[in-house]
N, C-alpha and C positions, 0 to 999 in steps of 0.2 A: 820495563820489561827485562826479565832475565836474558843475559847474553846467550844467544843461540849455542855458541861454542861451548858453553857450560852445561848444556843439556843434550849435546850430541855425542852419544855413546856408541861404540861398536856393540852390534847385537851379540848376545852371549854364544859362544861357539859350541857349548854343550849344555843343552836345557831342553825342557819339554817343547813340544811343537808350538804350542799357543805362546810361550815366552819368546821362542825365538822368532816367529812370525810378527809378533806385536814389536819385538825388539827392531826388526828391520823397517817396520812401518814408522816407529818413532824416530829411527835415524834419518830416514827420508824426510819426515816432517821438519825435523831440526835443520836438515840441509837447505830446504826452501827459506826457512827463516834466516839462516846464515846468508843466503844469496841476496836477501832483502834488507839486511842489516844496515843500518847508518845511511840510508839512501834518502834524499830530500823527496819532496812531492814531485818536483820537475823530473828527477831521476827516475822515480817510481812510473812516471807517465811517458818515459822515453822509449820509443819503439826502435825496432832496426829494420829499416825498409828492406824488402817490400812488405814484410810482415807488420800487422798492426798490434802484435802482442806486446804486452808491456809486464814488468815485474809487479806492478801494482795489480794489474789484471789477474795475474797468476795467484797473487794472494787472495783475493776476492773470489775467484774461480774455485780455488781448492777449499775455501770456507764453505762454499755452496756444496761441493762435491762431498765434503765430510757430513755436512748435515743431511744431504740427500741419501747417502748410502747407509749411514749408521742410525739415523732417527727416522727419516720417513721409510726408507726401504725396508730396513731390517726390522724395526719395531713398529711400522704402520703409523707412526705420528704424523699429524699435519704439519705442513711446512711452518718454520718459526720465522720471526722477523730477522733480516729485512726481506726475506724471499717471498713471504706470503702475499704481500701486496703488489708484487711486481707483475706487470702486464706482459707475460712471457710471449703471448701471440704476437704482441708488437715489436718486440725485441728478444730473440731467442738468445743473444749474447749479451743481455743487459749488464751482467756482472763484469764482463771485460770493458764494456763502453763506459760504464759509470765509475769505474775505479780512479780515473784521472782526476775526478773531482773530490775524491775522499782525501782525508787527512792521513798522513803516513802512519801515525800512531794508532789511529783507529783502524785502519786496514789490517796492521800487524795484529791488534787486539782481537778483531774480528776472527782472524784465522785461529789465534791461540785459543780462543773460547770455543770455536768449533771443534778443534782437536780435543780439548778437554772434555767437552760433552761426549764426543764419540769414545774417548777412553772409558767414561763412566758408563756409557750404554752397552759396552762389551765386557766390563769387569765381571769375572766370574762365569761368563756364558761359555758354553761348550762350543768348539769350532764346528761341531755338526748341527749346531742350531740352526733352523731354517728362517728365512725372512717372512715377515708378515705379508709383503707384497711379492708379486711374481715379475720374472724378467720379462720385458716387453717383447724381446724377439723369440723367446722360447715358451712363454707362458707357464713358467715353473718357477718356484721359489728357489733362492740360492742359500747356500750354506754361509755361516759366518766366515768359514775358511776361505770360500770364493771370495767374498766381498772383501776380506782382509788382503788376500793376494791381488785383487783388483786395484785396491788402493795403493799397494806396494807399486804396482806397474804405473799407475796415474801419476804418483808422485815422481817416480824415477824418470818418467818421460818429460815431465814438466820441469823437473830439475836440470835436465839437459838444456831445455829451453832457457832456463834461468842463469845457466852458465854462460851461454851465448850472449844473452841480453846484458848481464852484468859486466862482462868483458866490453861490450860496446858502450856502456854507460860511462865506465870509469876506469877500464883497463884491468879490473881485479879478475884473476883467474885462479883456478884450483880450489882447493879446500876453503 
């Protein structure tokens, strides 16, 4: 896998809205990959009590979130594997709970593949494009702009978690 530090670039300070928005999203994506870089299976599965959250769980969760928002919600596609066969009624947090049993390279690859699919699914789409599915709480579709902003928020929040988890795992802080 490419070193995340090599793909983490500041978003352009002057560009069109879509370029800047997706630049910020890519920056946040690369940040999570940096926080998970070079960690063993045991380290990816380490929590910081009282939370049960792990960096491995974050990787798998964000792979699911990428696929859910950009493929299922925006385009109306069916869930892809590994999500399709999960009994979500039996375990609403399946991705968090099962990540500890996953190979570190496979976890990272799962997220990178989800990110790449998402990039392909939004390439050339106008930010005003509406989703095929509707927001559950409002019953209306969302624009690609809203979905992309939501994804920046989702990554930024979880990158804060990853900062704390990474520090508890091996003391690494900062960029």
